[in-house]
RODO-2510 file (C-alpha; in nm, 4 decimals, decimal comma):
residues 433
     n   res          X          Y          Z
     1     m    -0,7208     6,3977    -0,8103
     2     k    -0,8672     6,2641    -1,1333
     3     e    -0,6484     5,9966    -1,2910
     4     k    -0,4765     6,0891    -1,6162
     5     k    -0,5456     5,8405    -1,8938
     6     i    -0,2372     5,7418    -2,0930
     7     v    -0,2912     5,5255    -2,4009
     8     i     0,0164     5,3524    -2,5464
     9     i    -0,0041     5,2139    -2,9011
    10     g     0,2512     4,9341    -2,9375
    11     g     0,4080     4,6969    -2,6867
    12     g     0,7667     4,6693    -2,8123
    13     f     1,0749     4,7850    -2,6228
    14     a     0,9613     5,1469    -2,5991
    15     g     0,5972     5,0847    -2,5134
    16     i     0,6493     4,8043    -2,2633
    17     n     0,9230     4,9906    -2,0741
    18     l     0,7047     5,3002    -2,0558
    19     a     0,4116     5,0961    -1,9233
    20     k     0,6198     4,9001    -1,6719
    21     h     0,7742     5,2157    -1,5256
    22     l     0,4320     5,3724    -1,4849
    23     g     0,3030     5,0645    -1,3031
    24     n     0,1351     5,1397    -0,9669
    25     k     0,1980     5,5142    -1,0021
    26     e    -0,0627     5,7316    -0,8343
    27     g    -0,2828     5,9476    -1,0544
    28     i    -0,2061     5,7550    -1,3753
    29     h    -0,4146     5,4968    -1,5619
    30     v    -0,2401     5,3247    -1,8545
    31     t    -0,3907     5,1226    -2,1389
    32     l    -0,1474     4,9494    -2,3743
    33     v    -0,2839     4,8553    -2,7177
    34     d    -0,1201     4,5929    -2,9389
    35     k    -0,2341     4,3662    -3,2228
    36     n    -0,0657     4,0741    -3,0411
    37     n    -0,1437     3,9788    -2,6823
    38     y     0,2244     3,9313    -2,6018
    39     n     0,5535     4,1173    -2,5898
    40     f     0,8383     3,9572    -2,7857
    41     f     1,2136     4,0105    -2,7902
    42     t     1,2930     4,1268    -3,1436
    43     p     1,6746     4,0769    -3,1374
    44     l     1,6304     3,7018    -3,0941
    45     l     1,3687     3,6474    -3,3643
    46     y     1,6319     3,4979    -3,5928
    47     q     1,7019     3,2275    -3,3314
    48     v     1,3326     3,1319    -3,3427
    49     s     1,3370     3,1280    -3,7242
    50     t     1,6402     2,8978    -3,7289
    51     g     1,5107     2,6695    -3,4509
    52     m     1,7622     2,7634    -3,1816
    53     l     1,4919     2,8970    -2,9470
    54     d     1,1272     2,8165    -2,8903
    55     v     0,8697     3,0951    -2,9231
    56     s     0,8033     3,0784    -2,5470
    57     s     1,1660     3,1729    -2,4745
    58     i     1,1236     3,5235    -2,6131
    59     t     0,7553     3,6001    -2,5518
    60     i     0,5317     3,6769    -2,2560
    61     p     0,1631     3,7825    -2,2496
    62     f     0,0976     4,1455    -2,1591
    63     r    -0,1640     4,0429    -1,9053
    64     t     0,0933     3,8277    -1,7267
    65     l     0,3317     4,1236    -1,7132
    66     f     0,0589     4,3541    -1,5833
    67     k    -0,0993     4,1241    -1,3224
    68     d     0,0612     4,3000    -1,0230
    69     k     0,0169     4,6532    -1,1627
    70     k    -0,3268     4,7771    -1,0602
    71     n    -0,3230     5,0770    -1,2974
    72     l    -0,2136     4,8940    -1,6145
    73     r    -0,4579     4,7524    -1,8655
    74     y    -0,4181     4,5765    -2,2006
    75     r    -0,6408     4,6069    -2,5091
    76     l    -0,6110     4,3768    -2,8118
    77     g    -0,6489     4,5708    -3,1343
    78     k    -0,4947     4,7665    -3,4206
    79     l    -0,4895     5,1442    -3,4470
    80     v    -0,7247     5,2656    -3,7204
    81     e    -0,7314     5,6424    -3,6683
    82     v    -0,6255     5,9137    -3,4255
    83     k    -0,8680     6,1971    -3,3520
    84     p    -0,6486     6,4589    -3,1806
    85     e    -0,9235     6,7190    -3,1563
    86     e    -1,1359     6,4723    -2,9560
    87     n    -0,8528     6,3068    -2,7562
    88     r    -0,9705     5,9733    -2,8897
    89     v    -0,8302     5,6789    -3,0859
    90     i    -1,0294     5,4464    -3,3096
    91     l    -0,9184     5,0845    -3,2838
    92     s    -1,0175     4,7727    -3,4736
    93     t    -1,1770     4,6626    -3,1461
    94     g    -1,3457     4,9848    -3,0333
    95     e    -1,2451     5,3299    -2,9099
    96     l    -1,0389     5,4759    -2,6255
    97     e    -1,0207     5,8255    -2,4786
    98     y    -0,6908     5,9661    -2,3584
    99     d    -0,5315     6,2565    -2,1811
   100     y    -0,1963     6,1598    -2,3311
   101     l    -0,1381     5,9401    -2,6356
   102     v     0,1943     5,7639    -2,6925
   103     m     0,2818     5,6150    -3,0307
   104     a     0,5328     5,3301    -2,9906
   105     t     0,4472     5,1428    -3,3083
   106     g     0,7988     5,0428    -3,4162
   107     t     0,8731     4,9559    -3,7780
   108     k     0,7908     4,7031    -4,0497
   109     s     0,9994     4,5571    -4,3324
   110     n     1,0818     4,8008    -4,6116
   111     f     1,0650     4,6493    -4,9593
   112     f     1,1421     4,9809    -5,1320
   113     g     0,8430     4,9499    -5,3631
   114     m     0,9526     4,6157    -5,5108
   115     k     0,6254     4,4236    -5,5332
   116     n     0,7694     4,0839    -5,6265
   117     i     1,0003     4,0929    -5,3261
   118     e     0,7201     4,2036    -5,0951
   119     e     0,5059     3,9113    -5,2107
   120     n     0,7708     3,6381    -5,2298
   121     a     1,0625     3,7174    -4,9991
   122     l     1,0708     3,5970    -4,6387
   123     p     1,0902     3,8872    -4,3896
   124     m     1,1510     3,8465    -4,0167
   125     k     0,9870     4,1236    -3,8162
   126     s     0,7313     3,9303    -3,6108
   127     i     0,6812     3,6003    -3,4309
   128     n     0,4480     3,4815    -3,7071
   129     q     0,7063     3,5593    -3,9738
   130     a     0,9859     3,3904    -3,7767
   131     v     0,7801     3,0732    -3,7330
   132     k     0,6767     3,0782    -4,0991
   133     l     1,0403     3,1166    -4,2021
   134     r     1,1380     2,8194    -3,9857
   135     n     0,8537     2,6151    -4,1364
   136     y     0,9583     2,7163    -4,4850
   137     l     1,3225     2,6184    -4,4331
   138     l     1,2215     2,2822    -4,2859
   139     r     0,9739     2,2180    -4,5651
   140     e     1,2387     2,2919    -4,8279
   141     a     1,4806     2,0560    -4,6537
   142     e     1,2201     1,7779    -4,6585
   143     r     1,1247     1,8560    -5,0176
   144     s     1,4831     1,8438    -5,1380
   145     i     1,5072     1,4817    -5,0204
   146     y     1,2344     1,3485    -5,2491
   147     t     1,2559     1,5974    -5,5387
   148     k     1,3913     1,4352    -5,8553
   149     d     1,4085     1,7538    -6,0621
   150     e     1,7764     1,8568    -6,0706
   151     v     1,6949     2,2202    -6,1544
   152     e     1,4690     2,2433    -5,8491
   153     k     1,7356     2,0783    -5,6349
   154     r     1,9918     2,3331    -5,7514
   155     k     1,7620     2,6213    -5,6582
   156     m     1,6900     2,4672    -5,3179
   157     g     2,0624     2,4446    -5,2577
   158     n     2,0953     2,8247    -5,2529
   159     i     1,9752     3,0512    -4,9704
   160     v     2,0070     3,4267    -5,0261
   161     i     1,9955     3,6762    -4,7383
   162     s     1,9544     4,0364    -4,8488
   163     g     2,0867     4,2896    -4,5998
   164     a     2,4256     4,2666    -4,4252
   165     g     2,3301     4,4610    -4,1144
   166     p     2,3180     4,2902    -3,7726
   167     s     2,0032     4,0878    -3,8547
   168     g     2,1382     3,9614    -4,1866
   169     v     2,4784     3,8738    -4,0406
   170     e     2,3193     3,6928    -3,7472
   171     v     2,0800     3,4928    -3,9678
   172     a     2,3620     3,3989    -4,2066
   173     g     2,5870     3,2936    -3,9205
   174     m     2,3172     3,0845    -3,7556
   175     l     2,2279     2,9087    -4,0821
   176     a     2,5957     2,8353    -4,1443
   177     e     2,6324     2,6920    -3,7914
   178     m     2,3314     2,4687    -3,8539
   179     r     2,4631     2,3582    -4,1927
   180     n     2,8120     2,2889    -4,0585
   181     n     2,7194     2,1249    -3,7255
   182     v     2,3608     1,9992    -3,7258
   183     l     2,2313     1,9359    -4,0771
   184     n     2,4130     1,6090    -4,1422
   185     d     2,2897     1,4644    -3,8129
   186     i     1,9207     1,5387    -3,8609
   187     y     1,9159     1,5112    -4,2432
   188     p     2,1533     1,2242    -4,3265
   189     e     1,9923     1,2024    -4,6730
   190     l     2,1437     1,5428    -4,7558
   191     k     2,5053     1,4638    -4,6699
   192     s     2,6036     1,4678    -5,0342
   193     e     2,4057     1,7853    -5,1127
   194     k     2,5703     2,1270    -5,1099
   195     l     2,3940     2,4177    -4,9369
   196     n     2,5182     2,7621    -5,0424
   197     i     2,4434     3,0604    -4,8180
   198     y     2,4739     3,4028    -4,9818
   199     l     2,4806     3,7293    -4,7862
   200     v     2,4278     4,0235    -5,0221
   201     d     2,4139     4,3989    -4,9708
   202     g     2,4418     4,7170    -5,1742
   203     a     2,6852     4,8642    -4,9182
   204     t     3,0624     4,8383    -4,9375
   205     a     3,0966     4,6475    -4,6077
   206     v     2,9011     4,4191    -4,3781
   207     l     2,7643     4,5815    -4,0603
   208     p     2,7771     4,9337    -4,2110
   209     p     2,7084     5,1203    -3,8809
   210     m     2,9971     4,9526    -3,6985
   211     s     3,3713     5,0169    -3,6902
   212     e     3,6070     4,9142    -3,9680
   213     k     3,7689     4,6567    -3,7383
   214     s     3,4311     4,4975    -3,6685
   215     q     3,3433     4,4983    -4,0379
   216     k     3,6676     4,3300    -4,1462
   217     y     3,6539     4,0700    -3,8684
   218     s     3,2890     3,9919    -3,9442
   219     q     3,3383     3,9506    -4,3177
   220     k     3,6459     3,7303    -4,2738
   221     t     3,4656     3,5183    -4,0125
   222     l     3,1566     3,4783    -4,2309
   223     e     3,3681     3,3715    -4,5267
   224     n     3,5634     3,1264    -4,3104
   225     m     3,2282     2,9738    -4,2114
   226     g     3,1581     2,9122    -4,5793
   227     i     2,9186     3,2023    -4,6390
   228     i     2,9445     3,3721    -4,9779
   229     v     2,9496     3,7482    -4,9126
   230     k     2,8588     3,9717    -5,2070
   231     l     2,8850     4,3487    -5,1481
   232     n     2,8001     4,6392    -5,3785
   233     k     2,5149     4,4166    -5,5001
   234     m     2,1773     4,5924    -5,4888
   235     v     1,8765     4,3613    -5,5203
   236     s     1,6264     4,4922    -5,7767
   237     d     1,3807     4,2037    -5,8186
   238     y     1,2931     3,8470    -5,7292
   239     k     1,0999     3,6493    -5,9863
   240     d     1,1032     3,3070    -6,1507
   241     d     1,3119     3,1796    -5,8574
   242     k     1,5881     3,4319    -5,9319
   243     v     1,7272     3,7129    -5,7180
   244     i     1,8136     3,9834    -5,9706
   245     f     2,0676     4,2582    -5,9025
   246     k     2,0825     4,6082    -6,0485
   247     d     2,4054     4,5250    -6,2295
   248     g     2,2320     4,2422    -6,4175
   249     d     2,3722     3,9507    -6,2156
   250     s     2,1365     3,6969    -6,0600
   251     i     2,1273     3,3988    -5,8233
   252     e     1,8896     3,1068    -5,8643
   253     t     1,7119     3,0307    -5,5368
   254     k     1,3844     2,9215    -5,3855
   255     t     1,4618     3,1203    -5,0689
   256     l     1,5198     3,4953    -5,0324
   257     i     1,5350     3,6092    -4,6686
   258     w     1,4763     3,9856    -4,6472
   259     t     1,6563     4,1876    -4,3771
   260     a     1,7451     4,4817    -4,6012
   261     g     1,5605     4,7656    -4,4306
   262     v     1,2722     4,8910    -4,2186
   263     t     1,0221     5,1730    -4,2353
   264     g     0,7702     5,3260    -3,9995
   265     m     0,3939     5,3238    -4,0442
   266     r     0,1548     5,6081    -4,1274
   267     f    -0,1690     5,6597    -3,9396
   268     d    -0,4791     5,8605    -4,0206
   269     g    -0,5156     6,1666    -3,8023
   270     l    -0,1481     6,2471    -3,7420
   271     p     0,0040     6,5566    -3,9110
   272     e     0,1542     6,4588    -4,2467
   273     d     0,4205     6,7293    -4,2128
   274     n     0,5722     6,5479    -3,9142
   275     y     0,6822     6,2397    -4,1079
   276     e     1,0532     6,2269    -4,1841
   277     k     1,2614     5,9793    -4,3870
   278     g     1,1525     5,6209    -4,3266
   279     n     0,8150     5,7446    -4,1953
   280     r     0,9691     5,8354    -3,8596
   281     l     0,7685     6,0993    -3,6720
   282     r     0,9577     6,4136    -3,5735
   283     v     0,9433     6,4954    -3,2016
   284     n     1,1039     6,7467    -2,9647
   285     e     1,3454     6,6687    -2,6825
   286     y     1,0542     6,5554    -2,4615
   287     f     0,9148     6,3185    -2,7313
   288     k     0,6156     6,5428    -2,7976
   289     l     0,4948     6,5268    -3,1573
   290     e     0,5320     6,8689    -3,3151
   291     n     0,2082     7,0620    -3,3768
   292     t     0,0196     6,8603    -3,1147
   293     d    -0,0582     6,9213    -2,7465
   294     n    -0,0623     6,5762    -2,5914
   295     i     0,0688     6,3202    -2,8419
   296     y     0,4106     6,1638    -2,7884
   297     v     0,6180     5,9254    -3,0023
   298     i     0,9013     5,6991    -2,8817
   299     g     1,1151     5,4136    -3,0098
   300     d     1,1834     5,3343    -3,3754
   301     a     0,8737     5,5285    -3,4846
   302     s     1,0254     5,8587    -3,3671
   303     v     1,3167     6,0792    -3,4617
   304     l     1,4482     6,3714    -3,2583
   305     y     1,7313     6,6020    -3,3550
   306     s     1,7924     6,7749    -3,0209
   307     d     2,0442     6,5261    -2,8764
   308     p     2,3847     6,6922    -2,9395
   309     d     2,5559     6,3539    -2,9793
   310     f     2,3026     6,2418    -3,2423
   311     p     2,2116     6,5484    -3,4509
   312     k     2,0785     6,3275    -3,7327
   313     g     1,8586     6,1230    -3,5002
   314     h     1,9170     5,8105    -3,2935
   315     p     1,9809     5,4649    -3,4380
   316     q     1,6788     5,2347    -3,4379
   317     l     1,8033     5,0064    -3,1618
   318     a     1,6397     4,8274    -2,8695
   319     s     1,8622     5,0136    -2,6241
   320     v     1,7420     5,3518    -2,7540
   321     a     1,3757     5,2496    -2,7325
   322     t     1,4224     5,1095    -2,3809
   323     q     1,5837     5,4289    -2,2523
   324     q     1,3191     5,6454    -2,4185
   325     g     1,0379     5,4481    -2,2548
   326     k     1,1916     5,4924    -1,9105
   327     v     1,2600     5,8655    -1,9559
   328     l     0,9071     5,9345    -2,0830
   329     a     0,7654     5,7514    -1,7794
   330     d     0,9637     5,9830    -1,5519
   331     n     0,8482     6,2832    -1,7549
   332     f     0,4811     6,1883    -1,7247
   333     e     0,5225     6,1672    -1,3479
   334     a     0,6870     6,5082    -1,3513
   335     i     0,4148     6,6639    -1,5688
   336     i     0,1332     6,5258    -1,3550
   337     n     0,3048     6,6563    -1,0400
   338     n     0,3626     7,0004    -1,1980
   339     k     0,7363     6,9485    -1,2250
   340     k     0,9640     7,0089    -1,5212
   341     p     1,0291     6,7136    -1,7554
   342     k     1,3851     6,6414    -1,8660
   343     p     1,5083     6,6327    -2,2263
   344     f     1,6270     6,3013    -2,3651
   345     t     1,9926     6,2251    -2,4274
   346     y     2,0925     5,8745    -2,5236
   347     n     2,3475     5,6911    -2,3105
   348     d     2,5267     5,5016    -2,5858
   349     k     2,6995     5,1942    -2,4439
   350     g     2,7995     5,0550    -2,7810
   351     t     2,6847     4,8221    -3,0577
   352     m     2,7305     4,4474    -3,0944
   353     a     2,6485     4,1652    -3,3324
   354     i     2,6839     3,7893    -3,3036
   355     i     2,8170     3,5915    -3,5996
   356     g     2,8347     3,2357    -3,4764
   357     r     2,9430     3,0087    -3,1944
   358     s     3,2131     3,1972    -2,9994
   359     k     3,2222     3,4596    -3,2747
   360     a     3,0938     3,8151    -3,2292
   361     v     3,1919     4,1821    -3,2477
   362     a     3,1261     4,4696    -3,0100
   363     d     3,2054     4,8387    -3,0495
   364     l     3,2207     4,9790    -2,6957
   365     t     3,1968     5,3474    -2,6070
   366     t     3,3355     5,3274    -2,2508
   367     p     3,6161     5,2440    -2,2919
   368     k     3,6200     5,3280    -2,6615
   369     k     3,7421     5,0063    -2,8180
   370     t     3,6356     4,7140    -3,0361
   371     i     3,6377     4,3591    -2,9065
   372     t     3,5970     4,0465    -3,1181
   373     g     3,5783     3,6717    -3,0817
   374     w     3,4873     3,4741    -2,7704
   375     f     3,4839     3,7682    -2,5289
   376     a     3,2514     3,9713    -2,7531
   377     w     3,0322     3,6615    -2,7968
   378     f     3,0040     3,6149    -2,4201
   379     a     2,9275     3,9873    -2,3734
   380     w     2,6526     3,9618    -2,6377
   381     l     2,4959     3,6634    -2,4590
   382     f     2,5104     3,8400    -2,1214
   383     v     2,3606     4,1679    -2,2459
   384     h     2,0787     4,0044    -2,4414
   385     l     1,9968     3,7642    -2,1608
   386     f     1,9340     4,0509    -1,9202
   387     l     1,7444     4,2553    -2,1772
   388     l     1,4814     3,9808    -2,1796
   389     i     1,1817     4,1133    -1,9959
   390     n     1,1284     3,8519    -1,7221
   391     y     1,3040     3,5738    -1,5343
   392     r     1,1117     3,2916    -1,7046
   393     n     1,2389     3,3993    -2,0476
   394     r     1,5940     3,4337    -1,9144
   395     i     1,6015     3,0860    -1,7626
   396     s     1,4478     2,9229    -2,0720
   397     t     1,6826     3,1035    -2,3111
   398     m     1,9901     3,0329    -2,0978
   399     w     1,9009     2,6619    -2,0919
   400     n     1,8618     2,6525    -2,4706
   401     w     2,1895     2,8365    -2,5268
   402     t     2,3796     2,6144    -2,2814
   403     t     2,2553     2,2870    -2,4330
   404     a     2,3181     2,4197    -2,7837
   405     y     2,6747     2,5177    -2,6944
   406     l     2,7567     2,1872    -2,5236
   407     s     2,6065     1,9818    -2,8049
   408     k     2,7569     2,1975    -3,0832
   409     g     2,4189     2,3176    -3,1978
   410     q     2,0551     2,2245    -3,1721
   411     a     1,7523     2,2681    -3,3928
   412     n     1,3824     2,2713    -3,3260
   413     g     1,2761     2,0637    -3,6241
   414     l     0,9004     2,0930    -3,5738
   415     l     0,6942     2,1732    -3,8805
   416     i     0,4056     2,3720    -3,7312
   417     g     0,0886     2,3844    -3,9374
   418     k    -0,1569     2,1654    -4,1214
   419     t    -0,0083     1,9479    -4,3934
   420     a    -0,1774     1,8066    -4,6991
   421     n    -0,0368     1,5321    -4,9218
   422     g     0,2894     1,5434    -4,7309
   423     s     0,3662     1,9111    -4,7994
   424     m     0,3281     2,2340    -4,6066
   425     p     0,0873     2,5034    -4,7228
   426     e     0,2303     2,8050    -4,9043
   427     l     0,4289     3,0036    -4,6492
   428     k     0,5287     3,3161    -4,8361
   429     k     0,3383     3,6464    -4,8686
   430     q     0,4158     3,7288    -4,5063
   431     t     0,4037     4,1087    -4,4995
   432     e     0,2328     4,2351    -4,1867
   433     v     0,1154     4,5801    -4,0800
***
């Protein structure tokens, strides 16, 4: 039987789980395309950006993952265009033919059309951006030591995080832990300096998707850690070292960390009518893109309305993408063997967010309850440890977490990059496609 060629665009949670579960399957040849040559664990990016984890703890090359899977191949490149009528994709590095095409392209930061923010804020959606953010924070710390300008020092003393969802809360909590437990040890020159951390959002509560109990606990915990939480504050601009809000208020700062939203990407050759809010592509219960014969979309790039428990579409979470990748792998096997595929329904096990050392929240579905504090923190560590894609990452991450906990925090204080005249090169303008 002629092998069916499956091309997967994107190696995040959805794409990598689809590829792995098709590994060594008869009658199937898989090529995964990604602009990076590695898979990385998105939920822990903020720990790379704040120096808690090394890049190697949350990354692994695709070719290493595929070395024992004789039917899996990797291609470095970006998608340029889809040609559905020819069953072909145009990449920045060549072309590929397919019998089935799977779009698992994830999302990018959404700046809501605000050009100044896009050019000057610090997003955190990729390894490069996380490392650049870490470099930027370290550079500002070094710069604040020798800067004599009091106005500049005042601006450096404020860090603003826009977006009080899980990413924003986790970044704010980690920065507060570093400020409270580590900063004085590694920067004794800054003992007398005050570092203000602002968490701002246009919503009425932190962690908007979670339960009221989780929201109240999280906000109180953040404030007890010394974080200034400002809600009902919609950011409208960032210029002249000022974060400007729609109500006219502003905060002086040299650092705006952007975690306020995501959006999907548009690609030439896909039906324009299939794009929904946030550029998510509308699919049926089997992930097939409407108005196409053999194109499928999974993960954050897709939205399906057929799941009775999620009539407005699934949340853009790693757990959803992981389950979708596994189900689509089973469906491809079924299709190739002339069996009936199964519709997707999400097994929702709950939502969790970490705030700081021994501080977290978790909304469980079975049993239906909210847990907070140390137990939720331990559950978060356990779940995320085993979501990491291989044993090497798990061991490395567990070691880092254990030493950080026992020593009340750690920080990777390496400035990565070429320096000139004692300063780092400009690290902003980090938007990636």
